N, C-alpha and C positions, 0 to 999 in steps of 0.2 A: 492746761489751760496756762495763755503763751507769759504770765507772770511768775508761774515757777519754774517756765525755762529758766529765766536769769536768775533767780533767786539760789542761794548757797551755793556757787559755779566755783568761787575760786576763795583763795585768802587775800589775794591784794584787793584794797577797795578802790576799783575802776569804775563803779556807778554809783552815781550820785542817786541814793533813793529817796531823798525829799523831791525830786524835780523828777516827775513821772506824764507821761501822759493820760487821755482816760480811759486806756486797758489795764492803768497800773504797769505800764512795762518800765524800767529806772534810765534814766539819762545817762550818756559815759559819760564818763570824765577827760576832758581834752588836757593831757599830762603838760603843761608848761615848762618843767622842768625834768627833763628825759634823765641826763647823767645823774640827776642826784637820785631818783625813782630805782635805773639802774643798778645801780651802787647800793641800797636800798633793800631790794627783793631783787635782783640779778636781774639783768638784759635779755639770757633767754627763759626765766620764768615769767617775767615782762610778756613777752613775745607772746610765748604760749598761752599764755592767759587769756592778754588782748586775741588770742586765734580764738579761743574757746568763745569768748562773746562775738567775735564776728559772726562765729559757723550759726550760735544761736539766733544772733540779730538780723540773717540769712534768712532763716529756717522759718521765722515765725512772717519776715518780708513774703515770703512763698507761700505760707500758710495762708496767709491775708490773701495773700492777692487771688489766689482759688476762691478762697467763699466770693470776694467780689466777683470772678466770674461766676459762678454759679447763681448769685443774685443777679447780673444784668440775664442772664437767661429768664430769668422766672419776672422780672417786670413786665414785658409786654403780653406775657400770658396772662397776669393780673389784670393789665389793664383790657384785656381783648376780653378777659372775663367779665369786668365793670362793664365794658361797651352791650357785652350779649343782655348779661340782666335788664339793664337801663335800655334796651332793644325791646324785652319779653314787658320789660312794667311795662314803655310806652303801647305798648301793643294792646296789654290786656287791658288798661284803663281806655285807648280809643273804642275796641270792642263790647265792654261795658257801657259806656255810655247811650252804643248805639244797639245797645241788648241783645247782639250778635255776635258769640263767643265761637269763632272757628280754629281753625288748624294753621299755620305758619310752615310752609316748606323754607328748609334750609343747609342750607352746606358747612360739615363740620367735619373737621382734621383728625381722622382717628388712628393716623401713625405718620411720622413724617414722610411728606409728601403722597399720602392716601384721605382719598378725604370722601364721605357720602352723602349722602342724601338723606334725609329725615323729613317726616313732617311730625311737627311739634303741636301736641294741644296746648293752649296758648292759657294759663291755669294761674293764679295769683300766686302760686308756689314756684320756686326752681330748688334743683336738688343741686349739692355742689359738691365736687370731686376734694376731698379735702390730706386724700393722701392714704398712707397705708390700709389700704383695702377698706376707705372706710368713708360714705356716700351720707350727707344728710341735706335731710330737706329743711327750707329754710319760705320766711315771703320775700318778696323782691326787697322788701326796705332792709331787713334783717343782711342779705345777703348784698348788697351795695353797703352796709355797712360794717360789714366781715370783709368785702375783697378791696376796700378802698382805707380799711385799717391795714392789711397787710402791704398796699399799695402804701401807703406814708412809715410804714416799718422796714420795710425793701430800702425805700430808699434811707432811709436815716439810716439804715446801718453800710448800703454803701459809701456814704457821705465820711458818717466813724470810721469804717474801711480807709478810704482813700485818707485820711488824716493821719491814720496810724501808719499805715505805706508809707508816707510822706514822714513822719519822724522816724522809723525806724530807719530809711534810707541816709537822713543826718544822724543816725548813732551809727551806722554803716561807713560812713564817710568819714568820722571823729574816729573810728578803729582800726578803719584802714592809713588815715597819718598817725595815730599813735606805735601803729605797728609797723608803717614806714620809716619812725624817727626812732622806736625804737631798736630796731633790726642795723640800723646803722650806727647809733651810739656804740651798739651787739660787734659789730667790725670794728668801728676804730678803736674800743677796748683791745681785740686780738690782736689787732697790727702793734700795739705796745709793747 
């Protein structure tokens, strides 16, 4: 978990554990009195521990961005699945009224840039590929509920990830400023 990456890192109290984002990532403290902190903890140790936090925040940012990219790829697929089930439901309802159930000719993607034609019998059920070699049969209504729930969850997760990335970028900026100021203080102290 991301929160475990930031906990128990250093002996210097650099994060404010009272200020956290939705994923419980603590906020970096802006060090106002750098000379005092450098004297209290040692400038070299302070820079080193700030770098540890900086690297952890950068790692969390990269992981969250990677997760968001995966979700961005899945959202159009879920939207296409909702559209397909809606089409089959509408076709089934229309044909049921006419008391004439026929097959529907469709093109479907087998793999990237590989399409196949199929004759699909119109029924009151659809099969959804859930992944991990699991295929389940649902009524049209159940399938739409599940797909819309998955779509909502994906969009919510994407929004949360964007907020987390913004939070992490703020913490990275605070780290960079603290590192720069502490390093400058270290250089000044070595000149004396």
